[in-house]
Backbone as XML, in Angstrom:
<?xml version="1.0"?>
<chain id="A" units="angstrom">
  <residue number="1" name="MET">
    <atom name="N" x="0.671" y="-1.279" z="0.021"/>
    <atom name="CA" x="0.277" y="0.314" z="-0.141"/>
    <atom name="C" x="0.993" y="1.481" z="0.058"/>
  </residue>
  <residue number="2" name="ASP">
    <atom name="N" x="0.672" y="1.847" z="-0.822"/>
    <atom name="CA" x="1.467" y="3.576" z="-0.989"/>
    <atom name="C" x="0.865" y="4.065" z="0.273"/>
  </residue>
  <residue number="3" name="ARG">
    <atom name="N" x="1.802" y="5.014" z="0.633"/>
    <atom name="CA" x="2.027" y="6.107" z="1.736"/>
    <atom name="C" x="0.296" y="7.067" z="1.361"/>
  </residue>
  <residue number="4" name="TYR">
    <atom name="N" x="-0.078" y="7.886" z="-0.147"/>
    <atom name="CA" x="-1.266" y="8.301" z="-0.236"/>
    <atom name="C" x="-2.456" y="7.226" z="0.218"/>
  </residue>
  <residue number="5" name="SER">
    <atom name="N" x="-2.383" y="5.917" z="-0.390"/>
    <atom name="CA" x="-3.283" y="5.242" z="0.111"/>
    <atom name="C" x="-3.886" y="5.140" z="1.739"/>
  </residue>
  <residue number="6" name="PHE">
    <atom name="N" x="-2.659" y="4.929" z="2.467"/>
    <atom name="CA" x="-2.756" y="5.184" z="3.786"/>
    <atom name="C" x="-2.970" y="5.961" z="4.326"/>
  </residue>
  <residue number="7" name="LEU">
    <atom name="N" x="-2.680" y="7.224" z="4.208"/>
    <atom name="CA" x="-2.845" y="8.351" z="4.563"/>
    <atom name="C" x="-4.525" y="8.693" z="4.698"/>
  </residue>
  <residue number="8" name="ARG">
    <atom name="N" x="-5.005" y="8.411" z="3.587"/>
    <atom name="CA" x="-6.442" y="8.657" z="2.813"/>
    <atom name="C" x="-7.516" y="8.061" z="3.467"/>
  </residue>
  <residue number="9" name="GLU">
    <atom name="N" x="-6.973" y="6.443" z="3.950"/>
    <atom name="CA" x="-7.731" y="5.496" z="4.750"/>
    <atom name="C" x="-7.809" y="6.115" z="6.404"/>
  </residue>
  <residue number="10" name="LEU">
    <atom name="N" x="-6.537" y="6.418" z="6.352"/>
    <atom name="CA" x="-6.291" y="6.804" z="7.965"/>
    <atom name="C" x="-7.501" y="8.665" z="8.163"/>
  </residue>
  <residue number="11" name="ALA">
    <atom name="N" x="-7.503" y="9.173" z="7.336"/>
    <atom name="CA" x="-7.687" y="10.745" z="7.669"/>
    <atom name="C" x="-9.685" y="10.117" z="7.493"/>
  </residue>
  <residue number="12" name="ASP">
    <atom name="N" x="-9.820" y="9.156" z="6.227"/>
    <atom name="CA" x="-11.240" y="8.438" z="6.430"/>
    <atom name="C" x="-12.015" y="8.131" z="7.186"/>
  </residue>
  <residue number="13" name="SER">
    <atom name="N" x="-10.956" y="7.304" z="8.627"/>
    <atom name="CA" x="-11.705" y="7.033" z="9.637"/>
    <atom name="C" x="-11.051" y="7.351" z="10.759"/>
  </residue>
  <residue number="14" name="TRP">
    <atom name="N" x="-10.252" y="7.403" z="11.297"/>
    <atom name="CA" x="-9.707" y="7.752" z="12.770"/>
    <atom name="C" x="-9.549" y="9.193" z="13.235"/>
  </residue>
  <residue number="15" name="VAL">
    <atom name="N" x="-8.724" y="9.830" z="12.213"/>
    <atom name="CA" x="-9.118" y="11.037" z="12.051"/>
    <atom name="C" x="-10.067" y="11.952" z="12.085"/>
  </residue>
  <residue number="16" name="LEU">
    <atom name="N" x="-10.898" y="11.227" z="11.237"/>
    <atom name="CA" x="-12.490" y="12.229" z="11.209"/>
    <atom name="C" x="-13.046" y="11.079" z="12.830"/>
  </residue>
  <residue number="17" name="LEU">
    <atom name="N" x="-13.190" y="10.443" z="13.332"/>
    <atom name="CA" x="-13.838" y="9.782" z="14.122"/>
    <atom name="C" x="-13.305" y="10.972" z="15.365"/>
  </residue>
  <residue number="18" name="ALA">
    <atom name="N" x="-11.779" y="11.010" z="15.520"/>
    <atom name="CA" x="-10.930" y="11.774" z="16.532"/>
    <atom name="C" x="-11.771" y="13.344" z="16.374"/>
  </residue>
  <residue number="19" name="LEU">
    <atom name="N" x="-11.669" y="14.162" z="15.363"/>
    <atom name="CA" x="-12.699" y="15.279" z="14.990"/>
    <atom name="C" x="-13.600" y="15.785" z="15.286"/>
  </residue>
  <residue number="20" name="VAL">
    <atom name="N" x="-14.484" y="14.429" z="15.133"/>
    <atom name="CA" x="-15.379" y="14.256" z="15.848"/>
    <atom name="C" x="-16.340" y="14.380" z="17.072"/>
  </residue>
  <residue number="21" name="ILE">
    <atom name="N" x="-15.051" y="13.432" z="18.000"/>
    <atom name="CA" x="-14.888" y="13.783" z="19.355"/>
    <atom name="C" x="-14.235" y="14.666" z="19.605"/>
  </residue>
  <residue number="22" name="PHE">
    <atom name="N" x="-13.303" y="15.587" z="19.144"/>
    <atom name="CA" x="-13.028" y="17.102" z="19.929"/>
    <atom name="C" x="-13.951" y="17.538" z="19.264"/>
  </residue>
  <residue number="23" name="PHE">
    <atom name="N" x="-14.946" y="17.522" z="18.875"/>
    <atom name="CA" x="-16.397" y="18.789" z="18.536"/>
    <atom name="C" x="-17.149" y="18.948" z="19.449"/>
  </residue>
  <residue number="24" name="LEU">
    <atom name="N" x="-17.536" y="17.225" z="19.528"/>
    <atom name="CA" x="-18.513" y="17.062" z="20.864"/>
    <atom name="C" x="-17.957" y="17.673" z="22.194"/>
  </residue>
  <residue number="25" name="GLY">
    <atom name="N" x="-16.613" y="17.644" z="22.348"/>
    <atom name="CA" x="-15.999" y="17.713" z="23.764"/>
    <atom name="C" x="-16.516" y="19.274" z="23.490"/>
  </residue>
  <residue number="26" name="VAL">
    <atom name="N" x="-15.754" y="19.718" z="23.075"/>
    <atom name="CA" x="-15.999" y="21.290" z="22.539"/>
    <atom name="C" x="-17.660" y="21.589" z="22.921"/>
  </residue>
  <residue number="27" name="VAL">
    <atom name="N" x="-18.398" y="21.542" z="22.524"/>
    <atom name="CA" x="-20.260" y="21.558" z="22.355"/>
    <atom name="C" x="-20.073" y="21.625" z="24.093"/>
  </residue>
  <residue number="28" name="VAL">
    <atom name="N" x="-19.777" y="20.129" z="24.295"/>
    <atom name="CA" x="-20.333" y="19.737" z="25.893"/>
    <atom name="C" x="-19.532" y="20.821" z="26.700"/>
  </residue>
  <residue number="29" name="PHE">
    <atom name="N" x="-18.025" y="21.165" z="26.433"/>
    <atom name="CA" x="-17.523" y="22.161" z="27.444"/>
    <atom name="C" x="-18.381" y="23.374" z="27.296"/>
  </residue>
  <residue number="30" name="ALA">
    <atom name="N" x="-18.407" y="23.906" z="26.486"/>
    <atom name="CA" x="-19.014" y="25.393" z="25.927"/>
    <atom name="C" x="-20.965" y="25.338" z="26.688"/>
  </residue>
  <residue number="31" name="PHE">
    <atom name="N" x="-21.468" y="24.303" z="26.644"/>
    <atom name="CA" x="-23.170" y="23.897" z="27.383"/>
    <atom name="C" x="-22.790" y="23.364" z="28.288"/>
  </residue>
  <residue number="32" name="ARG">
    <atom name="N" x="-21.709" y="23.463" z="29.219"/>
    <atom name="CA" x="-21.519" y="22.575" z="30.445"/>
    <atom name="C" x="-22.780" y="23.260" z="31.419"/>
  </residue>
  <residue number="33" name="PRO">
    <atom name="N" x="-23.209" y="22.511" z="32.507"/>
    <atom name="CA" x="-24.276" y="23.221" z="33.892"/>
    <atom name="C" x="-23.140" y="23.891" z="34.630"/>
  </residue>
  <residue number="34" name="GLY">
    <atom name="N" x="-23.174" y="25.157" z="34.984"/>
    <atom name="CA" x="-22.734" y="25.732" z="35.511"/>
    <atom name="C" x="-21.476" y="26.812" z="34.735"/>
  </residue>
  <residue number="35" name="SER">
    <atom name="N" x="-21.691" y="26.569" z="33.777"/>
    <atom name="CA" x="-20.536" y="27.782" z="32.502"/>
    <atom name="C" x="-21.759" y="28.953" z="32.696"/>
  </residue>
  <residue number="36" name="ARG">
    <atom name="N" x="-22.722" y="29.110" z="33.153"/>
    <atom name="CA" x="-23.522" y="30.474" z="32.243"/>
    <atom name="C" x="-22.776" y="31.504" z="33.068"/>
  </residue>
  <residue number="37" name="PRO">
    <atom name="N" x="-22.433" y="31.667" z="34.600"/>
    <atom name="CA" x="-21.851" y="32.972" z="35.085"/>
    <atom name="C" x="-20.699" y="33.219" z="34.289"/>
  </residue>
  <residue number="38" name="MET">
    <atom name="N" x="-19.691" y="32.395" z="33.852"/>
    <atom name="CA" x="-18.551" y="32.031" z="33.076"/>
    <atom name="C" x="-19.025" y="33.262" z="32.012"/>
  </residue>
  <residue number="39" name="HIS">
    <atom name="N" x="-19.411" y="32.820" z="31.219"/>
    <atom name="CA" x="-19.920" y="33.501" z="29.278"/>
    <atom name="C" x="-20.435" y="34.929" z="30.068"/>
  </residue>
  <residue number="40" name="ARG">
    <atom name="N" x="-21.494" y="34.617" z="30.844"/>
    <atom name="CA" x="-22.143" y="36.453" z="30.932"/>
    <atom name="C" x="-21.573" y="37.490" z="31.509"/>
  </residue>
  <residue number="41" name="ASP">
    <atom name="N" x="-20.367" y="37.115" z="32.503"/>
    <atom name="CA" x="-19.033" y="37.494" z="32.815"/>
    <atom name="C" x="-18.361" y="37.991" z="31.484"/>
  </residue>
  <residue number="42" name="ALA">
    <atom name="N" x="-18.081" y="37.226" z="30.597"/>
    <atom name="CA" x="-17.439" y="37.443" z="29.485"/>
    <atom name="C" x="-17.812" y="38.436" z="28.287"/>
  </residue>
  <residue number="43" name="ALA">
    <atom name="N" x="-19.164" y="38.311" z="28.148"/>
    <atom name="CA" x="-20.076" y="38.845" z="27.273"/>
    <atom name="C" x="-20.139" y="40.018" z="27.511"/>
  </residue>
  <residue number="44" name="GLU">
    <atom name="N" x="-20.278" y="40.455" z="29.180"/>
    <atom name="CA" x="-20.344" y="41.885" z="29.459"/>
    <atom name="C" x="-19.033" y="42.665" z="30.006"/>
  </residue>
  <residue number="45" name="SER">
    <atom name="N" x="-17.951" y="41.795" z="29.615"/>
    <atom name="CA" x="-16.783" y="42.801" z="30.416"/>
    <atom name="C" x="-16.663" y="43.990" z="29.373"/>
  </residue>
  <residue number="46" name="ILE">
    <atom name="N" x="-17.086" y="44.146" z="27.958"/>
    <atom name="CA" x="-16.742" y="45.520" z="27.718"/>
    <atom name="C" x="-17.593" y="46.645" z="28.098"/>
  </residue>
  <residue number="47" name="PHE">
    <atom name="N" x="-18.190" y="46.170" z="28.724"/>
    <atom name="CA" x="-19.490" y="47.168" z="29.488"/>
    <atom name="C" x="-19.097" y="47.797" z="31.106"/>
  </residue>
  <residue number="48" name="ARG">
    <atom name="N" x="-18.006" y="47.005" z="31.539"/>
    <atom name="CA" x="-18.294" y="46.821" z="32.940"/>
    <atom name="C" x="-18.384" y="48.800" z="33.430"/>
  </residue>
  <residue number="49" name="ASN">
    <atom name="N" x="-16.681" y="49.337" z="32.350"/>
    <atom name="CA" x="-16.247" y="50.804" z="32.932"/>
    <atom name="C" x="-17.561" y="51.872" z="31.417"/>
  </residue>
  <residue number="50" name="GLU">
    <atom name="N" x="-18.810" y="51.712" z="31.198"/>
    <atom name="CA" x="-19.715" y="52.306" z="30.394"/>
    <atom name="C" x="-19.724" y="53.588" z="31.249"/>
  </residue>
  <residue number="51" name="MET">
    <atom name="N" x="-20.020" y="53.388" z="32.357"/>
    <atom name="CA" x="-20.452" y="55.012" z="32.867"/>
    <atom name="C" x="-19.521" y="55.534" z="33.477"/>
  </residue>
  <residue number="52" name="ARG">
    <atom name="N" x="-18.303" y="55.455" z="33.682"/>
    <atom name="CA" x="-17.177" y="55.842" z="34.214"/>
    <atom name="C" x="-15.831" y="55.366" z="33.723"/>
  </residue>
  <residue number="53" name="PRO">
    <atom name="N" x="-15.136" y="56.246" z="33.315"/>
    <atom name="CA" x="-13.807" y="55.526" z="33.051"/>
    <atom name="C" x="-12.973" y="54.886" z="33.898"/>
  </residue>
  <residue number="54" name="ALA">
    <atom name="N" x="-12.186" y="53.456" z="33.987"/>
    <atom name="CA" x="-11.536" y="53.040" z="35.076"/>
    <atom name="C" x="-10.266" y="54.031" z="35.690"/>
  </residue>
  <residue number="55" name="PRO">
    <atom name="N" x="-10.415" y="53.638" z="36.921"/>
    <atom name="CA" x="-8.608" y="54.920" z="37.449"/>
    <atom name="C" x="-7.446" y="54.104" z="36.820"/>
  </residue>
  <residue number="56" name="ALA">
    <atom name="N" x="-7.343" y="55.276" z="36.079"/>
    <atom name="CA" x="-5.921" y="55.053" z="35.999"/>
    <atom name="C" x="-4.813" y="53.880" z="36.851"/>
  </residue>
  <residue number="57" name="GLY">
    <atom name="N" x="-4.219" y="53.036" z="35.849"/>
    <atom name="CA" x="-3.181" y="52.434" z="36.562"/>
    <atom name="C" x="-3.791" y="51.280" z="37.892"/>
  </residue>
  <residue number="58" name="GLU">
    <atom name="N" x="-5.120" y="51.480" z="37.954"/>
    <atom name="CA" x="-5.299" y="50.141" z="39.089"/>
    <atom name="C" x="-6.244" y="49.079" z="38.431"/>
  </residue>
  <residue number="59" name="LYS">
    <atom name="N" x="-6.242" y="47.858" z="38.948"/>
    <atom name="CA" x="-7.054" y="46.360" z="38.184"/>
    <atom name="C" x="-8.354" y="46.590" z="38.421"/>
  </residue>
  <residue number="60" name="GLU">
    <atom name="N" x="-9.277" y="46.199" z="38.303"/>
    <atom name="CA" x="-10.666" y="45.768" z="38.125"/>
    <atom name="C" x="-10.645" y="44.088" z="38.525"/>
  </residue>
  <residue number="61" name="VAL">
    <atom name="N" x="-11.297" y="44.436" z="40.093"/>
    <atom name="CA" x="-11.175" y="43.111" z="40.519"/>
    <atom name="C" x="-12.548" y="42.835" z="40.845"/>
  </residue>
  <residue number="62" name="GLU">
    <atom name="N" x="-12.772" y="41.749" z="40.306"/>
    <atom name="CA" x="-14.293" y="41.353" z="40.812"/>
    <atom name="C" x="-14.233" y="39.916" z="40.749"/>
  </residue>
</chain>
């Protein structure tokens, strides 16, 4: 069996399976219970200093 046929067969079977498992793992990680506060914090982070600018040289800790 030449190298191209071997790699194509490998990509059509095991690599495809590995990528599907990786994709499902990412989806489960994103929608796992308890991750809502983390996602909400990331989504609202750009609005934290909307009313007043952040103090110069000071990091905001929440």
